[in-house]
C-alpha positions in Angstrom: 70.0 184.0 180.1 72.5 182.7 182.0 75.3 184.4 184.5 78.1 183.0 182.5 76.6 185.3 179.4 76.1 188.2 181.1 79.5 188.0 183.1 81.2 187.3 179.3 79.0 190.6 178.2 80.3 192.8 180.9 84.0 191.6 180.3 83.4 192.3 176.8 82.4 195.8 177.3 84.8 196.6 180.1 87.4 196.2 177.2 86.0 199.0 175.3 87.9 202.2 175.2 85.9 205.4 176.6 85.6 209.1 175.3 89.1 210.2 177.1 91.0 207.4 175.5 91.2 205.1 178.7 90.6 201.6 178.8 88.5 199.7 181.2 90.1 196.9 182.9 90.2 194.8 186.1 91.1 196.6 188.9 95.2 196.8 189.5 95.6 195.9 186.2 97.7 198.6 184.2 96.9 200.0 180.9 98.3 202.7 179.1 101.0 203.6 182.1 97.8 203.9 184.3 96.6 202.0 187.3 93.1 201.4 188.5 93.7 204.0 191.0 94.4 206.6 188.2 91.2 206.1 186.8 89.3 206.1 189.9 91.1 209.7 190.8 90.1 210.8 187.2 86.7 210.1 187.4 85.8 210.6 191.1 85.3 207.1 192.2 84.9 203.2 191.0 81.3 203.5 192.0 81.0 206.7 189.7 82.7 204.8 186.9 80.4 201.8 187.2 77.4 203.9 187.4 78.7 205.7 183.9 79.1 201.9 182.6 75.7 201.0 183.3 74.1 204.2 181.6 76.4 203.5 178.8 74.1 200.5 177.3 71.4 202.3 175.3 67.4 201.5 175.5 66.9 200.6 171.8 63.2 201.3 170.7 61.7 198.3 169.2 61.8 198.5 165.3 64.9 200.5 165.4 68.0 199.4 163.2 71.2 199.1 164.7 74.7 198.0 164.3 76.0 195.1 165.9 78.8 192.8 166.1 78.3 188.8 166.1 79.6 187.5 169.3 78.5 183.6 169.5 77.4 181.3 167.1 75.5 178.2 167.8 73.4 175.8 165.8 70.2 177.7 166.6 70.7 181.2 167.4 73.3 184.1 166.8 74.1 186.7 169.4 74.9 189.6 168.8 75.9 192.7 170.5 74.4 196.0 170.2 75.7 197.9 173.2 72.6 196.9 175.7 73.7 194.8 179.0 72.0 191.8 177.5 73.0 190.2 173.9 70.3 190.0 171.0 69.4 186.7 169.7 68.8 186.1 165.7 67.7 183.1 164.6 70.5 180.8 162.7 68.0 180.3 159.3 68.7 184.2 158.4 72.4 183.6 157.9 71.8 180.5 155.5 72.0 181.0 152.0 70.6 179.2 149.6 72.6 175.6 150.0 72.1 175.8 153.6 75.4 177.1 154.7 75.9 179.6 157.6 77.2 183.0 156.2 78.1 184.4 159.9 81.5 184.4 161.5 82.3 185.9 165.4 83.5 189.2 165.0 81.5 190.3 161.9 79.5 193.5 162.0 75.9 193.3 161.1 73.0 195.4 160.7 69.8 194.6 162.7 66.5 195.5 163.6 65.2 195.4 167.4 62.3 192.8 166.7 61.2 192.1 170.4 62.6 193.8 173.8 61.7 192.3 177.5 63.9 194.4 180.0 62.6 192.6 183.1 63.9 189.2 181.6 66.9 191.2 179.7 66.2 189.5 176.4 66.2 190.8 173.1 65.3 189.4 169.8 66.6 190.8 166.3 66.1 190.5 163.2 68.7 190.8 160.4 66.2 190.1 157.2 64.0 192.7 158.7 66.7 195.0 159.0 67.7 194.6 155.0 63.8 195.3 154.2 63.6 198.5 156.6 67.0 199.8 154.7 65.6 198.8 151.1 62.3 200.8 151.9 64.4 203.9 152.8 66.2 203.6 149.5 62.5 203.3 147.7 61.4 206.4 149.4 64.8 208.6 148.4 64.3 207.4 144.7 60.4 208.4 144.5 61.0 211.4 146.1 63.5 212.3 143.8 61.8 210.8 140.8 64.8 208.4 139.9 64.8 205.0 138.4 65.3 201.6 140.4 66.6 198.5 138.9 65.1 195.1 139.4 64.7 191.7 137.6 61.5 190.6 136.6 60.1 187.7 138.8 57.4 185.7 137.3 53.9 186.7 135.5 50.9 187.5 137.7 47.2 188.6 137.4 47.5 191.4 135.8 51.4 191.9 135.1 54.5 190.9 136.7 56.1 190.5 140.2 59.3 192.5 140.0 62.6 192.0 142.9 63.9 195.3 143.5 65.4 194.6 146.9 61.4 193.8 147.9 58.9 192.5 146.0 56.8 195.1 143.7 54.0 195.2 140.9 54.5 196.0 137.6 51.1 196.2 135.5 50.9 194.5 132.2 50.0 197.9 130.9 53.1 199.7 132.0 55.4 196.9 130.9 55.9 198.6 127.0 54.6 201.2 125.3 52.7 198.7 123.0 51.0 195.3 123.9 53.3 192.6 124.2 51.7 189.2 122.7 54.5 186.8 124.7 54.5 188.2 127.9 56.6 185.5 128.8 59.6 187.0 126.8 60.2 189.8 129.9 60.4 187.4 132.7 63.8 187.0 133.9 64.9 190.3 132.5 67.1 193.1 134.4 65.2 196.2 133.6 65.0 199.9 135.1 61.5 201.2 136.6 59.5 204.3 137.6 58.3 203.8 141.0 54.6 205.4 140.8 53.1 204.4 143.9 54.1 202.6 147.4 52.8 201.9 150.3 55.2 200.6 153.1 52.5 199.5 155.6 50.9 197.6 153.0 54.3 196.6 151.6 53.0 197.5 148.3 54.8 199.1 145.5 53.7 199.7 141.6 56.4 200.3 139.2 56.2 201.5 135.6 59.0 200.9 132.6 56.5 202.6 129.8 57.2 205.8 131.8 61.2 206.0 131.2 60.3 204.3 127.4 58.1 207.2 126.7 60.5 209.6 127.8 63.0 208.5 125.6 60.7 208.2 122.5 59.4 211.9 122.9 63.3 212.7 123.0 64.2 211.2 119.8 60.7 212.3 118.0 61.5 215.7 117.9 64.9 215.3 116.1 63.5 212.4 113.5 60.8 214.7 112.5 62.8 217.3 111.4 65.2 215.3 109.3 63.0 213.0 107.5 60.8 213.9 104.0 59.2 212.2 101.2 61.8 209.6 99.1 64.5 209.8 101.7 66.4 206.2 102.3 66.7 205.6 105.9 67.2 202.7 108.4 65.2 201.5 110.9 64.7 198.6 113.5 61.5 196.2 113.5 59.6 197.1 116.1 56.1 195.0 115.5 55.1 192.6 112.7 51.4 192.0 112.1 49.7 189.7 109.2 49.5 193.4 106.9 53.1 195.1 107.8 55.5 195.7 109.8 56.1 198.7 111.9 59.4 200.7 112.2 61.0 202.5 114.4 62.8 205.5 112.9 63.9 207.0 115.8 61.2 207.8 118.4 58.7 207.8 115.2 56.8 204.4 113.8 56.5 203.9 110.0 54.5 201.4 108.6 56.3 199.1 106.3 53.1 197.5 104.3 53.0 194.0 102.9 52.4 195.0 99.3 55.7 197.5 99.8 57.9 195.0 101.3 59.0 192.8 98.3 57.9 192.9 94.5 57.4 189.2 94.9 54.6 187.7 97.1 54.9 187.8 100.8 52.6 185.6 102.8 53.4 186.8 106.1 56.2 189.8 106.9 56.9 187.0 110.0 58.9 184.9 107.1 61.0 187.8 106.1 61.7 189.9 109.4 61.7 189.5 113.1 61.4 192.1 115.7 64.6 194.0 116.3 66.2 193.6 112.8 67.6 196.8 110.9 66.3 197.6 107.7 66.7 200.3 105.4 63.5 201.4 103.7 61.9 204.5 101.9 60.1 207.0 103.1 56.9 206.9 100.4 54.7 209.6 102.2 54.8 211.5 105.5 51.7 213.4 107.3 53.4 215.7 110.0 50.0 216.5 111.8 49.3 213.1 112.3 53.0 211.9 112.6 52.2 209.1 110.2 54.7 207.3 107.9 54.5 204.9 105.3 57.8 203.1 104.4 58.6 200.8 101.0 61.4 198.6 100.7 61.0 197.0 97.2 60.9 200.8 95.9 64.3 200.5 96.5 65.3 198.3 93.2 63.2 197.8 90.1 60.7 195.2 89.6 62.7 191.6 88.5 59.6 190.4 87.5 59.6 192.1 84.0 62.2 190.6 82.5 61.5 187.1 83.9 59.6 185.8 81.0 62.5 186.1 79.0 65.3 185.2 81.7 63.5 182.0 82.4 61.9 180.2 79.6 60.2 176.8 79.9 62.8 173.9 80.3 65.8 176.0 80.6 68.2 174.8 83.6 68.5 177.2 86.4 70.6 177.1 90.0 69.1 178.9 92.9 69.4 178.9 96.9 66.7 177.3 99.1 65.8 180.2 101.0 62.4 178.7 102.4 60.6 175.3 102.9 57.1 174.3 103.6 55.2 171.1 103.8 54.2 170.9 100.3 57.9 172.3 98.9 60.8 174.6 98.8 61.1 177.9 97.6 64.1 178.4 95.5 65.5 181.9 94.9 66.5 182.6 91.5 67.7 186.0 92.1 66.8 188.7 94.4 62.9 189.2 94.3 62.1 186.3 92.1 61.5 182.8 94.1 60.4 179.7 92.3 58.5 176.7 93.8 59.8 172.8 93.8 56.8 170.9 94.7 57.4 167.6 96.5 56.3 165.6 94.0 58.8 166.7 91.5 61.9 166.6 94.0 62.6 162.3 93.0 61.4 159.9 90.7 61.7 157.1 92.8 60.9 158.4 96.4 58.2 159.5 98.0 59.1 162.8 99.6 56.7 163.6 102.8 58.7 166.9 103.6 61.1 168.7 101.4 63.9 168.9 104.4 64.4 164.9 103.4 65.8 166.1 100.4 67.1 169.7 100.8 68.1 172.6 103.4 68.0 176.2 103.9 70.9 177.8 102.2 71.5 174.7 99.8 72.4 175.7 96.1 70.2 173.2 93.7 69.8 172.6 90.2 66.2 172.4 88.7 64.3 172.7 85.5 61.8 175.5 85.0 58.4 173.6 84.6 55.8 176.7 84.0 56.3 180.6 84.5 53.4 183.0 85.3 55.0 186.7 85.7 51.1 188.1 86.1 50.8 186.3 89.2 54.6 186.0 89.7 55.1 182.3 89.8 57.3 179.7 88.6 56.9 176.5 89.0 60.4 174.3 89.2 61.7 170.5 88.9 64.4 168.7 90.6 64.2 165.3 89.7 63.5 166.6 85.6 67.4 167.0 85.7 68.3 163.5 85.6 66.4 160.5 83.8 63.4 158.5 85.0 65.0 155.1 86.0 61.1 153.5 85.7 61.6 154.4 82.0 64.1 151.6 82.0 63.9 149.5 84.8 61.4 146.9 82.9 64.6 146.4 80.5 67.2 146.1 83.2 65.0 143.7 85.0 62.6 141.4 82.9 60.0 139.1 84.4 61.7 136.4 85.9 64.9 138.0 86.7 66.7 136.6 90.0 68.1 139.7 91.7 69.9 139.8 95.1 69.6 142.7 97.4 69.6 144.1 101.1 66.6 144.6 103.1 66.1 148.0 103.6 62.6 147.9 105.8 60.5 145.2 107.2 56.9 145.6 107.8 53.9 143.6 108.7 52.9 142.7 105.0 56.3 142.0 103.6 60.0 142.9 103.1 61.7 146.1 100.8 64.4 144.8 98.9 66.9 147.7 97.7 67.4 147.3 94.1 68.5 150.4 92.1 68.8 154.1 94.0 65.6 155.1 95.0 63.7 151.6 93.8 62.7 149.4 95.9 61.1 145.8 95.5 58.7 144.2 97.5 58.4 140.8 98.6 55.0 140.3 99.9 54.4 138.0 103.1 52.5 135.6 100.7 55.7 135.2 98.5 58.1 134.4 101.2 57.2 130.6 101.5 55.3 128.1 100.0 54.5 126.4 103.1 55.5 128.3 106.4 52.5 130.0 108.1 54.6 133.4 108.8 53.0 135.6 111.6 55.5 138.4 110.7 58.5 138.2 108.1 60.7 139.5 111.2 60.4 135.9 112.2 62.8 135.1 109.5 64.5 138.1 108.6 66.2 141.2 109.7 67.0 144.7 108.2 70.4 144.6 106.4 70.1 140.9 105.4 71.2 140.0 101.7 68.6 137.9 100.1 67.5 136.8 96.4 64.2 136.9 95.0 62.7 136.8 91.3 61.1 139.8 89.5 57.4 139.0 89.8 55.9 142.0 88.2 56.8 145.8 87.5 54.2 148.6 87.2 55.7 151.8 85.7 52.8 153.7 86.1 52.1 152.7 89.8 55.8 152.7 90.3 55.5 148.9 91.7 58.3 146.5 91.8 57.1 143.3 92.7 59.3 140.0 94.2 59.2 136.5 95.4 61.6 134.7 97.4 59.5 131.0 97.3 59.4 131.0 93.5 63.1 130.2 93.9 61.8 126.9 94.8 59.2 124.2 93.5 55.8 124.3 95.1 55.8 121.5 97.3 52.1 120.8 97.0 52.6 120.1 93.0 54.2 116.9 94.0 52.1 116.0 97.2 50.0 113.3 95.3 53.2 111.5 94.6 54.2 111.8 98.3 51.3 111.1 100.4 48.8 109.0 98.3 45.4 108.2 98.9 45.4 105.1 101.3 49.0 105.7 102.8 49.6 105.5 106.4 51.7 108.7 107.9 52.6 109.4 111.3 52.7 112.7 112.1 52.7 115.7 115.0 49.7 117.5 116.4 50.2 121.2 115.8 46.2 122.4 116.3 43.3 121.3 118.1 39.6 122.7 117.3 36.3 121.9 117.7 35.9 120.2 114.0 39.1 118.7 114.1 42.8 118.2 114.7 45.9 119.6 112.8 48.5 117.3 111.5 52.0 118.3 110.4 53.3 115.8 108.0 56.4 117.6 107.3 57.5 121.3 107.6 54.9 123.3 106.3 52.7 120.8 104.9 49.5 119.8 107.5 46.4 117.4 107.3 43.1 117.4 109.0 41.4 114.6 111.2 37.7 115.8 110.8 36.2 114.9 114.4 34.0 112.5 112.6 37.2 110.6 111.5 38.4 110.4 114.9 36.8 107.5 116.1 33.9 104.9 115.7 32.4 106.3 118.6 30.4 109.8 118.6 32.6 112.8 119.4 31.6 116.4 119.7 34.7 117.7 120.0 38.3 116.5 120.1 39.3 119.2 123.0 40.4 117.7 125.9 41.1 114.4 124.4 44.6 115.2 122.7 47.3 117.5 123.3 49.4 119.6 120.9 52.5 118.0 120.4 51.1 114.1 120.8 52.3 111.7 117.7 49.2 109.9 116.0 48.9 107.5 113.3 46.5 108.2 110.3 45.2 106.9 106.5 45.2 109.4 104.0 41.9 109.7 102.7 41.9 112.5 99.8 44.4 115.0 98.5 43.6 118.4 97.1 46.9 120.3 95.8 44.8 123.5 94.2 43.1 124.1 97.9 46.5 122.3 99.6 44.4 120.2 101.8 44.8 117.0 103.0 42.3 114.6 104.4 43.4 111.9 107.1 41.3 109.5 109.3 42.5 107.8 112.5 38.9 105.5 112.5 39.3 103.9 109.5 43.0 102.7 110.5 41.8 101.4 114.0 38.7 99.5 112.2 41.7 98.1 109.9 43.3 97.1 112.7 40.3 95.4 114.5 39.5 93.3 111.1 43.0 92.2 111.0 43.1 91.0 114.5 39.4 89.4 114.1 40.5 87.5 110.6 43.8 86.4 112.4 41.8 85.0 115.4 39.5 83.1 113.1 42.1 81.8 110.9 44.2 80.1 114.0 40.9 79.0 115.6 41.3 74.7 115.3 38.4 72.4 114.1 35.1 72.4 115.9 34.2 68.9 117.5 30.6 69.8 117.9 27.9 71.1 116.0 28.2 74.5 117.9 31.9 75.2 117.0 31.1 74.6 113.5 28.2 77.5 113.6 30.1 80.0 115.5 33.0 79.4 113.0 30.4 79.9 110.2 29.2 83.2 112.0 32.8 84.4 112.6 33.5 84.2 108.5 30.3 86.1 107.7 31.2 88.5 109.8 34.5 88.9 108.1 32.9 88.7 104.4 30.8 91.8 105.4 27.3 89.7 105.6 
């Protein structure tokens, strides 16, 4: 430590008040109307005074907790005056909060632990964090000795239990977390609870807690008064403590009673968790009581008469009812007709036209709905209901409303890879299959031509009431161009088109939009060509001769080779006809040979 710090410290301590009320100051300075000479006279001499000043600095033991005052703050250390001739150092990190801000100011008092003492170098290392832990351990010892409780926050799950923050880290075994085994241990994480300290070891920093001990004490105090107050037939209130597949355990006040699944409701209950949650307050009737074993059987349905006794008369077949949606499953909705009686609307009975995948698409819990009684079996406590039966089946009149051949107009509601779904009537969609969109266009996906929400026209092709299918066609609004293809492209006609595809067996040439002809590899050239690939490019324009047309199979055969042969013959014929008469016998012979070739000899 440098001399300036030592001098500052000396001056700091000289400004202290001694036990007689005098203030130590520099020589010749007057304080409390006394000079330094008065002070010397009072204590004998200045030398004796300095001796006393030196001895006023206590020698603290390592590990001791003392109170000091902050006198300096820099980027690495905080200096704390603890009454020794040298200030103690504390690492700056011990004063940083979660955000990294330093929570320390000059003049603040702070409890610290003497961590390291070097008298020769006059260096003292202190720790604020360790001092805080020591104070916590002193409090833990006091709580344990006086058999008191301590509050703490459950931090997280660890092997065999939980880690709990009570100022220092402690361990809560899983068996000591509650009176009964906890299924979902994560529910306790983050909760602030009270605990008993079962044992602790300061050297090993080991603390074992118990919450069960507190709960057992509370339960035992309630049990005696509860057993004295209950009897068979009494109606009491309790709190749902645990739920199993066979029933509900209810805390009546230190005494647990079992509400069996068969005694919950006159109706059928699949699992108690459908009706109850842990912590619910419920009213039950005591059915039986075993004082020796402290076993109590409870009932809830016994609080009312069995409603199914008159259900058959009240809910006859075909009758219209109104009920409340109380539960949803994948296969349907349960409707409460009255307390204790529920009917099921199966998903298949919810709509005439829509395919309902889940009842939540149609109804929600709490909705009031109208339905028709389709079947009732009081002995099995079952009522089947239908929602769609409240209105007529639209498929019964759809064929009369839209005969085959009718042109309809509707909005595209959905687009799939196989076609378009067009909204026709409420709940009825018609399908335009991808093959019925165009006579000529090759459509990979309907979204190439249409988008959802477009208004389009189509013709009714077929209606299957049994299968609830409504088939439509767009291309049927126009005449099939292949029916007149022979009139527009007669055999032998010379055409010009664009190459749209090249394969090993030939090239496809577009004659008009959606109409293509094939030039087979054998009809490309007089030369023998194995494949046209590499000789032509897509987009090239070529001229060919129409060889054949098959309107039913939608095929047109073309030939480039024949067109070229005809052109060669025409040129040769023109050459022969333009030749001058020969002047020699050789000329006549040549002319005759050329004429034979033209005649095909």
